[in-house]
ROSESE-60238 format. One record per residue (C-alpha): x, y, z; residue in three letters; residue number from 1. Coordinates in nm, 2 decimals. Example, Ala and Ser with C-alpha at 12.3 -4.5 7.8 and 13.67 -1.06 7.14 Angstrom:
REM residues 2
+--------+--------+--------+------+-----+
:      X :      Y :      Z : code : pos :
+--------+--------+--------+------+-----+
:   1.23 :  -0.45 :   0.78 :  ALA :   1 :
:   1.37 :  -0.11 :   0.71 :  SER :   2 :
+--------+--------+--------+------+-----+
REM end
This chain:
REM residues 335
+--------+--------+--------+------+-----+
:      X :      Y :      Z : code : pos :
+--------+--------+--------+------+-----+
:   0.00 :   0.00 :   0.00 :  UNK :   1 :
:   0.20 :   0.29 :  -0.12 :  UNK :   2 :
:  -0.01 :   0.55 :   0.05 :  UNK :   3 :
:   0.02 :   0.38 :   0.39 :  UNK :   4 :
:   0.23 :   0.59 :   0.64 :  UNK :   5 :
:   0.57 :   0.44 :   0.70 :  UNK :   6 :
:   0.65 :   0.30 :   1.04 :  UNK :   7 :
:   1.02 :   0.35 :   1.11 :  UNK :   8 :
:   1.23 :   0.07 :   1.27 :  UNK :   9 :
:   1.17 :   0.02 :   1.64 :  UNK :  10 :
:   1.29 :  -0.28 :   1.82 :  UNK :  11 :
:   1.04 :  -0.34 :   2.10 :  UNK :  12 :
:   0.74 :  -0.20 :   2.27 :  UNK :  13 :
:   0.45 :  -0.30 :   2.50 :  UNK :  14 :
:   0.09 :  -0.39 :   2.39 :  UNK :  15 :
:  -0.09 :  -0.16 :   2.63 :  UNK :  16 :
:  -0.22 :  -0.29 :   2.96 :  UNK :  17 :
:  -0.02 :  -0.34 :   3.28 :  UNK :  18 :
:  -0.11 :  -0.47 :   3.62 :  UNK :  19 :
:  -0.17 :  -0.25 :   3.92 :  UNK :  20 :
:  -0.35 :   0.08 :   3.97 :  UNK :  21 :
:  -0.06 :   0.34 :   4.00 :  UNK :  22 :
:  -0.05 :   0.56 :   3.68 :  UNK :  23 :
:   0.30 :   0.70 :   3.76 :  UNK :  24 :
:   0.45 :   0.35 :   3.82 :  UNK :  25 :
:   0.30 :   0.23 :   3.49 :  UNK :  26 :
:   0.42 :   0.53 :   3.29 :  UNK :  27 :
:   0.77 :   0.49 :   3.45 :  UNK :  28 :
:   0.78 :   0.12 :   3.34 :  UNK :  29 :
:   0.66 :   0.19 :   2.98 :  UNK :  30 :
:   0.89 :   0.49 :   2.92 :  UNK :  31 :
:   1.19 :   0.34 :   3.11 :  UNK :  32 :
:   1.18 :   0.00 :   2.95 :  UNK :  33 :
:   1.12 :   0.12 :   2.59 :  UNK :  34 :
:   1.34 :   0.42 :   2.54 :  UNK :  35 :
:   1.28 :   0.45 :   2.17 :  UNK :  36 :
:   0.91 :   0.33 :   2.15 :  UNK :  37 :
:   0.72 :   0.39 :   2.48 :  UNK :  38 :
:   0.35 :   0.36 :   2.50 :  UNK :  39 :
:   0.06 :   0.50 :   2.70 :  UNK :  40 :
:  -0.02 :   0.24 :   2.97 :  UNK :  41 :
:  -0.37 :   0.11 :   3.05 :  UNK :  42 :
:  -0.45 :  -0.01 :   3.40 :  UNK :  43 :
:  -0.78 :  -0.21 :   3.39 :  UNK :  44 :
:  -0.74 :  -0.33 :   3.76 :  UNK :  45 :
:  -0.88 :   0.01 :   3.86 :  UNK :  46 :
:  -1.22 :  -0.11 :   3.76 :  UNK :  47 :
:  -1.49 :  -0.02 :   3.50 :  UNK :  48 :
:  -1.38 :   0.27 :   3.29 :  UNK :  49 :
:  -1.02 :   0.16 :   3.30 :  UNK :  50 :
:  -1.09 :  -0.16 :   3.11 :  UNK :  51 :
:  -1.03 :  -0.14 :   2.74 :  UNK :  52 :
:  -1.40 :  -0.11 :   2.64 :  UNK :  53 :
:  -1.48 :   0.15 :   2.90 :  UNK :  54 :
:  -1.17 :   0.35 :   2.84 :  UNK :  55 :
:  -1.25 :   0.37 :   2.46 :  UNK :  56 :
:  -1.62 :   0.44 :   2.54 :  UNK :  57 :
:  -1.49 :   0.74 :   2.73 :  UNK :  58 :
:  -1.33 :   0.88 :   2.42 :  UNK :  59 :
:  -1.66 :   0.87 :   2.21 :  UNK :  60 :
:  -1.80 :   1.20 :   2.10 :  UNK :  61 :
:  -2.18 :   1.26 :   2.14 :  UNK :  62 :
:  -2.22 :   0.90 :   2.24 :  UNK :  63 :
:  -2.20 :   0.78 :   2.60 :  UNK :  64 :
:  -2.19 :   0.44 :   2.77 :  UNK :  65 :
:  -2.27 :   0.32 :   3.12 :  UNK :  66 :
:  -2.20 :  -0.01 :   3.31 :  UNK :  67 :
:  -2.49 :  -0.25 :   3.33 :  UNK :  68 :
:  -2.47 :  -0.60 :   3.49 :  UNK :  69 :
:  -2.43 :  -0.74 :   3.14 :  UNK :  70 :
:  -2.16 :  -0.50 :   3.03 :  UNK :  71 :
:  -2.12 :  -0.15 :   2.87 :  UNK :  72 :
:  -2.44 :  -0.01 :   2.73 :  UNK :  73 :
:  -2.49 :   0.30 :   2.51 :  UNK :  74 :
:  -2.69 :   0.57 :   2.69 :  UNK :  75 :
:  -2.82 :   0.92 :   2.62 :  UNK :  76 :
:  -2.60 :   1.13 :   2.84 :  UNK :  77 :
:  -2.26 :   1.12 :   3.02 :  UNK :  78 :
:  -2.29 :   0.97 :   3.36 :  UNK :  79 :
:  -2.06 :   0.86 :   3.64 :  UNK :  80 :
:  -1.90 :   0.58 :   3.44 :  UNK :  81 :
:  -1.81 :   0.82 :   3.15 :  UNK :  82 :
:  -1.66 :   1.07 :   3.40 :  UNK :  83 :
:  -1.46 :   0.80 :   3.57 :  UNK :  84 :
:  -1.32 :   0.67 :   3.24 :  UNK :  85 :
:  -1.22 :   1.02 :   3.13 :  UNK :  86 :
:  -1.07 :   1.10 :   3.47 :  UNK :  87 :
:  -0.85 :   0.79 :   3.47 :  UNK :  88 :
:  -0.73 :   0.86 :   3.11 :  UNK :  89 :
:  -0.64 :   1.22 :   3.23 :  UNK :  90 :
:  -0.44 :   1.07 :   3.51 :  UNK :  91 :
:  -0.26 :   0.84 :   3.27 :  UNK :  92 :
:  -0.18 :   1.13 :   3.04 :  UNK :  93 :
:  -0.05 :   1.34 :   3.33 :  UNK :  94 :
:   0.19 :   1.06 :   3.42 :  UNK :  95 :
:   0.30 :   1.00 :   3.07 :  UNK :  96 :
:   0.37 :   1.37 :   3.02 :  UNK :  97 :
:   0.58 :   1.38 :   3.34 :  UNK :  98 :
:   0.80 :   1.09 :   3.22 :  UNK :  99 :
:   0.83 :   1.21 :   2.85 :  UNK : 100 :
:   0.97 :   1.57 :   2.91 :  UNK : 101 :
:   1.19 :   1.65 :   2.61 :  UNK : 102 :
:   1.12 :   1.31 :   2.45 :  UNK : 103 :
:   1.15 :   1.29 :   2.07 :  UNK : 104 :
:   1.06 :   0.97 :   1.89 :  UNK : 105 :
:   0.79 :   0.72 :   1.85 :  UNK : 106 :
:   0.51 :   0.70 :   2.11 :  UNK : 107 :
:   0.22 :   0.45 :   2.09 :  UNK : 108 :
:  -0.14 :   0.51 :   2.21 :  UNK : 109 :
:  -0.41 :   0.24 :   2.21 :  UNK : 110 :
:  -0.79 :   0.23 :   2.17 :  UNK : 111 :
:  -1.04 :  -0.04 :   2.09 :  UNK : 112 :
:  -1.12 :  -0.05 :   1.71 :  UNK : 113 :
:  -1.46 :   0.00 :   1.57 :  UNK : 114 :
:  -1.56 :  -0.37 :   1.52 :  UNK : 115 :
:  -1.46 :  -0.50 :   1.86 :  UNK : 116 :
:  -1.63 :  -0.19 :   2.01 :  UNK : 117 :
:  -1.95 :  -0.27 :   1.81 :  UNK : 118 :
:  -1.93 :  -0.63 :   1.93 :  UNK : 119 :
:  -1.89 :  -0.53 :   2.30 :  UNK : 120 :
:  -2.12 :  -0.22 :   2.34 :  UNK : 121 :
:  -2.49 :  -0.29 :   2.39 :  UNK : 122 :
:  -2.78 :  -0.09 :   2.25 :  UNK : 123 :
:  -3.08 :  -0.01 :   2.47 :  UNK : 124 :
:  -3.24 :  -0.34 :   2.39 :  UNK : 125 :
:  -2.94 :  -0.53 :   2.53 :  UNK : 126 :
:  -2.81 :  -0.65 :   2.19 :  UNK : 127 :
:  -2.47 :  -0.56 :   2.07 :  UNK : 128 :
:  -2.44 :  -0.25 :   1.84 :  UNK : 129 :
:  -2.31 :  -0.50 :   1.59 :  UNK : 130 :
:  -2.67 :  -0.61 :   1.53 :  UNK : 131 :
:  -2.76 :  -0.27 :   1.38 :  UNK : 132 :
:  -2.57 :  -0.14 :   1.08 :  UNK : 133 :
:  -2.68 :   0.22 :   1.15 :  UNK : 134 :
:  -2.55 :   0.19 :   1.51 :  UNK : 135 :
:  -2.22 :   0.06 :   1.38 :  UNK : 136 :
:  -2.18 :   0.36 :   1.15 :  UNK : 137 :
:  -2.26 :   0.61 :   1.42 :  UNK : 138 :
:  -2.03 :   0.43 :   1.66 :  UNK : 139 :
:  -1.74 :   0.44 :   1.41 :  UNK : 140 :
:  -1.79 :   0.81 :   1.33 :  UNK : 141 :
:  -1.80 :   0.89 :   1.71 :  UNK : 142 :
:  -1.49 :   0.69 :   1.77 :  UNK : 143 :
:  -1.31 :   0.85 :   1.48 :  UNK : 144 :
:  -1.38 :   1.20 :   1.61 :  UNK : 145 :
:  -1.29 :   1.09 :   1.97 :  UNK : 146 :
:  -0.96 :   0.95 :   1.85 :  UNK : 147 :
:  -0.88 :   1.26 :   1.65 :  UNK : 148 :
:  -0.92 :   1.47 :   1.97 :  UNK : 149 :
:  -0.73 :   1.22 :   2.18 :  UNK : 150 :
:  -0.43 :   1.23 :   1.94 :  UNK : 151 :
:  -0.44 :   1.61 :   1.94 :  UNK : 152 :
:  -0.43 :   1.61 :   2.32 :  UNK : 153 :
:  -0.13 :   1.36 :   2.33 :  UNK : 154 :
:   0.05 :   1.58 :   2.07 :  UNK : 155 :
:   0.00 :   1.88 :   2.29 :  UNK : 156 :
:   0.14 :   1.70 :   2.60 :  UNK : 157 :
:   0.43 :   1.53 :   2.42 :  UNK : 158 :
:   0.51 :   1.77 :   2.13 :  UNK : 159 :
:   0.83 :   1.59 :   2.03 :  UNK : 160 :
:   0.66 :   1.25 :   1.98 :  UNK : 161 :
:   0.57 :   1.08 :   1.65 :  UNK : 162 :
:   0.25 :   0.92 :   1.74 :  UNK : 163 :
:   0.15 :   0.56 :   1.65 :  UNK : 164 :
:  -0.21 :   0.47 :   1.69 :  UNK : 165 :
:  -0.29 :   0.11 :   1.79 :  UNK : 166 :
:  -0.64 :  -0.02 :   1.74 :  UNK : 167 :
:  -0.72 :  -0.32 :   1.95 :  UNK : 168 :
:  -0.94 :  -0.56 :   1.74 :  UNK : 169 :
:  -0.95 :  -0.90 :   1.92 :  UNK : 170 :
:  -1.31 :  -0.96 :   1.80 :  UNK : 171 :
:  -1.25 :  -0.87 :   1.43 :  UNK : 172 :
:  -1.22 :  -1.23 :   1.31 :  UNK : 173 :
:  -1.54 :  -1.33 :   1.50 :  UNK : 174 :
:  -1.72 :  -1.03 :   1.34 :  UNK : 175 :
:  -1.61 :  -1.14 :   0.99 :  UNK : 176 :
:  -1.72 :  -1.50 :   1.06 :  UNK : 177 :
:  -2.05 :  -1.44 :   1.23 :  UNK : 178 :
:  -1.92 :  -1.58 :   1.56 :  UNK : 179 :
:  -2.03 :  -1.30 :   1.80 :  UNK : 180 :
:  -2.30 :  -1.43 :   2.03 :  UNK : 181 :
:  -2.63 :  -1.26 :   2.08 :  UNK : 182 :
:  -2.75 :  -1.15 :   2.42 :  UNK : 183 :
:  -2.93 :  -1.48 :   2.47 :  UNK : 184 :
:  -2.62 :  -1.67 :   2.39 :  UNK : 185 :
:  -2.82 :  -1.92 :   2.18 :  UNK : 186 :
:  -2.75 :  -1.75 :   1.84 :  UNK : 187 :
:  -2.48 :  -1.55 :   1.68 :  UNK : 188 :
:  -2.49 :  -1.22 :   1.49 :  UNK : 189 :
:  -2.47 :  -1.24 :   1.12 :  UNK : 190 :
:  -2.12 :  -1.20 :   0.97 :  UNK : 191 :
:  -2.05 :  -0.84 :   0.86 :  UNK : 192 :
:  -1.97 :  -0.79 :   0.49 :  UNK : 193 :
:  -1.59 :  -0.78 :   0.45 :  UNK : 194 :
:  -1.61 :  -0.47 :   0.23 :  UNK : 195 :
:  -1.81 :  -0.29 :   0.51 :  UNK : 196 :
:  -1.55 :  -0.40 :   0.77 :  UNK : 197 :
:  -1.26 :  -0.28 :   0.56 :  UNK : 198 :
:  -1.43 :   0.06 :   0.47 :  UNK : 199 :
:  -1.51 :   0.13 :   0.83 :  UNK : 200 :
:  -1.16 :   0.05 :   0.94 :  UNK : 201 :
:  -1.01 :   0.26 :   0.66 :  UNK : 202 :
:  -1.22 :   0.56 :   0.78 :  UNK : 203 :
:  -1.10 :   0.52 :   1.14 :  UNK : 204 :
:  -0.74 :   0.46 :   1.04 :  UNK : 205 :
:  -0.77 :   0.78 :   0.83 :  UNK : 206 :
:  -0.82 :   1.00 :   1.14 :  UNK : 207 :
:  -0.44 :   0.96 :   1.22 :  UNK : 208 :
:  -0.37 :   1.18 :   0.92 :  UNK : 209 :
:  -0.02 :   1.10 :   0.79 :  UNK : 210 :
:   0.06 :   0.89 :   1.10 :  UNK : 211 :
:   0.10 :   0.51 :   1.12 :  UNK : 212 :
:  -0.17 :   0.29 :   1.26 :  UNK : 213 :
:  -0.12 :  -0.06 :   1.40 :  UNK : 214 :
:  -0.40 :  -0.31 :   1.45 :  UNK : 215 :
:  -0.35 :  -0.55 :   1.74 :  UNK : 216 :
:  -0.53 :  -0.88 :   1.78 :  UNK : 217 :
:  -0.44 :  -1.18 :   2.01 :  UNK : 218 :
:  -0.70 :  -1.40 :   1.84 :  UNK : 219 :
:  -0.61 :  -1.66 :   1.57 :  UNK : 220 :
:  -0.65 :  -1.60 :   1.20 :  UNK : 221 :
:  -0.58 :  -1.22 :   1.19 :  UNK : 222 :
:  -0.71 :  -1.10 :   0.84 :  UNK : 223 :
:  -0.38 :  -0.96 :   0.71 :  UNK : 224 :
:  -0.49 :  -0.88 :   0.36 :  UNK : 225 :
:  -0.80 :  -0.69 :   0.47 :  UNK : 226 :
:  -0.60 :  -0.49 :   0.73 :  UNK : 227 :
:  -0.34 :  -0.40 :   0.47 :  UNK : 228 :
:  -0.61 :  -0.28 :   0.23 :  UNK : 229 :
:  -0.76 :  -0.07 :   0.51 :  UNK : 230 :
:  -0.42 :   0.12 :   0.53 :  UNK : 231 :
:  -0.26 :  -0.01 :   0.85 :  UNK : 232 :
:   0.12 :   0.02 :   0.87 :  UNK : 233 :
:   0.16 :  -0.26 :   1.12 :  UNK : 234 :
:  -0.01 :  -0.58 :   1.25 :  UNK : 235 :
:   0.04 :  -0.68 :   1.61 :  UNK : 236 :
:  -0.04 :  -1.04 :   1.71 :  UNK : 237 :
:   0.03 :  -1.34 :   1.94 :  UNK : 238 :
:   0.31 :  -1.50 :   1.75 :  UNK : 239 :
:   0.23 :  -1.85 :   1.90 :  UNK : 240 :
:  -0.10 :  -1.85 :   1.71 :  UNK : 241 :
:   0.05 :  -1.83 :   1.37 :  UNK : 242 :
:   0.05 :  -2.15 :   1.16 :  UNK : 243 :
:   0.23 :  -2.23 :   0.83 :  UNK : 244 :
:  -0.10 :  -2.16 :   0.64 :  UNK : 245 :
:  -0.04 :  -1.79 :   0.74 :  UNK : 246 :
:   0.30 :  -1.79 :   0.57 :  UNK : 247 :
:   0.19 :  -1.65 :   0.23 :  UNK : 248 :
:   0.00 :  -1.36 :   0.37 :  UNK : 249 :
:   0.27 :  -1.27 :   0.62 :  UNK : 250 :
:   0.54 :  -1.29 :   0.34 :  UNK : 251 :
:   0.33 :  -1.06 :   0.12 :  UNK : 252 :
:   0.27 :  -0.82 :   0.41 :  UNK : 253 :
:   0.63 :  -0.79 :   0.51 :  UNK : 254 :
:   0.75 :  -0.75 :   0.15 :  UNK : 255 :
:   0.48 :  -0.48 :   0.10 :  UNK : 256 :
:   0.63 :  -0.29 :   0.40 :  UNK : 257 :
:   0.38 :  -0.38 :   0.67 :  UNK : 258 :
:   0.56 :  -0.40 :   1.01 :  UNK : 259 :
:   0.51 :  -0.72 :   1.21 :  UNK : 260 :
:   0.46 :  -0.67 :   1.59 :  UNK : 261 :
:   0.56 :  -1.02 :   1.70 :  UNK : 262 :
:   0.41 :  -1.11 :   2.04 :  UNK : 263 :
:   0.67 :  -1.36 :   2.15 :  UNK : 264 :
:   0.69 :  -1.30 :   2.53 :  UNK : 265 :
:   0.40 :  -1.46 :   2.74 :  UNK : 266 :
:   0.14 :  -1.22 :   2.86 :  UNK : 267 :
:   0.10 :  -1.38 :   3.20 :  UNK : 268 :
:   0.36 :  -1.51 :   3.45 :  UNK : 269 :
:   0.57 :  -1.78 :   3.29 :  UNK : 270 :
:   0.94 :  -1.88 :   3.28 :  UNK : 271 :
:   1.13 :  -1.67 :   3.03 :  UNK : 272 :
:   1.38 :  -1.84 :   2.80 :  UNK : 273 :
:   1.70 :  -1.68 :   2.70 :  UNK : 274 :
:   1.63 :  -1.37 :   2.48 :  UNK : 275 :
:   1.76 :  -1.54 :   2.16 :  UNK : 276 :
:   1.52 :  -1.84 :   2.23 :  UNK : 277 :
:   1.22 :  -1.61 :   2.25 :  UNK : 278 :
:   1.28 :  -1.49 :   1.89 :  UNK : 279 :
:   1.38 :  -1.83 :   1.75 :  UNK : 280 :
:   1.04 :  -1.87 :   1.59 :  UNK : 281 :
:   1.07 :  -1.54 :   1.42 :  UNK : 282 :
:   1.40 :  -1.64 :   1.26 :  UNK : 283 :
:   1.25 :  -1.98 :   1.16 :  UNK : 284 :
:   0.96 :  -1.80 :   0.99 :  UNK : 285 :
:   1.20 :  -1.58 :   0.81 :  UNK : 286 :
:   1.40 :  -1.87 :   0.67 :  UNK : 287 :
:   1.08 :  -2.05 :   0.58 :  UNK : 288 :
:   0.96 :  -1.75 :   0.38 :  UNK : 289 :
:   1.30 :  -1.70 :   0.22 :  UNK : 290 :
:   1.32 :  -1.34 :   0.34 :  UNK : 291 :
:   1.65 :  -1.16 :   0.37 :  UNK : 292 :
:   1.77 :  -1.19 :   0.74 :  UNK : 293 :
:   1.89 :  -0.83 :   0.73 :  UNK : 294 :
:   1.53 :  -0.72 :   0.69 :  UNK : 295 :
:   1.44 :  -0.85 :   1.03 :  UNK : 296 :
:   1.52 :  -0.55 :   1.25 :  UNK : 297 :
:   1.34 :  -0.32 :   1.00 :  UNK : 298 :
:   1.03 :  -0.54 :   0.97 :  UNK : 299 :
:   0.98 :  -0.68 :   1.32 :  UNK : 300 :
:   0.90 :  -0.51 :   1.65 :  UNK : 301 :
:   0.91 :  -0.75 :   1.96 :  UNK : 302 :
:   0.62 :  -0.73 :   2.21 :  UNK : 303 :
:   0.45 :  -0.94 :   2.47 :  UNK : 304 :
:   0.19 :  -1.18 :   2.32 :  UNK : 305 :
:  -0.09 :  -0.96 :   2.46 :  UNK : 306 :
:  -0.16 :  -0.70 :   2.73 :  UNK : 307 :
:   0.00 :  -0.77 :   3.07 :  UNK : 308 :
:  -0.30 :  -0.68 :   3.29 :  UNK : 309 :
:  -0.32 :  -1.04 :   3.42 :  UNK : 310 :
:   0.05 :  -1.06 :   3.51 :  UNK : 311 :
:   0.22 :  -0.98 :   3.84 :  UNK : 312 :
:   0.40 :  -0.64 :   3.86 :  UNK : 313 :
:   0.74 :  -0.81 :   3.88 :  UNK : 314 :
:   0.67 :  -1.03 :   3.58 :  UNK : 315 :
:   0.55 :  -0.73 :   3.38 :  UNK : 316 :
:   0.87 :  -0.55 :   3.44 :  UNK : 317 :
:   1.07 :  -0.86 :   3.35 :  UNK : 318 :
:   0.87 :  -0.92 :   3.04 :  UNK : 319 :
:   0.93 :  -0.56 :   2.91 :  UNK : 320 :
:   1.31 :  -0.60 :   2.98 :  UNK : 321 :
:   1.30 :  -0.94 :   2.80 :  UNK : 322 :
:   1.13 :  -0.79 :   2.49 :  UNK : 323 :
:   1.41 :  -0.53 :   2.47 :  UNK : 324 :
:   1.68 :  -0.80 :   2.50 :  UNK : 325 :
:   1.51 :  -1.03 :   2.26 :  UNK : 326 :
:   1.48 :  -0.75 :   2.00 :  UNK : 327 :
:   1.85 :  -0.67 :   2.05 :  UNK : 328 :
:   1.93 :  -1.03 :   1.98 :  UNK : 329 :
:   1.73 :  -1.02 :   1.66 :  UNK : 330 :
:   1.91 :  -0.70 :   1.55 :  UNK : 331 :
:   2.26 :  -0.82 :   1.64 :  UNK : 332 :
:   2.22 :  -1.16 :   1.50 :  UNK : 333 :
:   1.95 :  -1.18 :   1.24 :  UNK : 334 :
:   2.08 :  -1.51 :   1.10 :  UNK : 335 :
+--------+--------+--------+------+-----+
REM end
């Protein structure tokens, strides 16, 4: 995709979420671990509004959501849950600003993408917004405007940063395959037309005018070709879920300039192998695809497999340090 914004080489970064409730500790970990590609942390342990759906619902413009026993539901006016989500995001931005004084370089911010949001947010009747094409359009438009304002705010706070927008789309494959369950749990919502999914994603990606957008999913069967057509510069995934049947689309993506965010470090507490061992699978994939080893540091960014909200604080810090060492191993010895 020639018109897709280029994502410069960056060896390692985090996915988004971290354990704990202390915004300053999280910002310190994300900026201290990844000196050339920090990210804005998310702390879902704080409760509703700090979770990925609630946090993104707080960004919406002229649409509001509140917590019901069944999950997040779209409402008519901003309430306590919206205010709480926005307050926590403000805390996180304050902490990030404190730890990025004078910073110049890549900085990643994350939000839930339009299709996972449509699968998660309920309408007044209790069904997912996904069940109503008009609601999906309104939600995507509201999200796009909210993201535009959010990116402006981050630019104001960290003026030297080159922002990378990550859209979290773990439900995207289920939306495409008609696997999202209805409220009753007995049926599933109809699959959404692929062209509609792609066009909506392209519109939301387009709000980061001239800036690179990454889509993250830790579900199997990430739709590489669709995402590339929608204009994403990078695809972030759980590397352990790839199979050899993904080889062709990955090879085409890498050769087309799409950056691979390879989630090779476990997202919950687990023994960590030596750094070179963690990226052995990436090297094996490269050989299988017949790609030039020297391309590896330019084409791959090392990350945890998914967010680290379910990890212990000590493991999260170790995982971030391990990502950096594994990426360095890949760069120093791409063979």
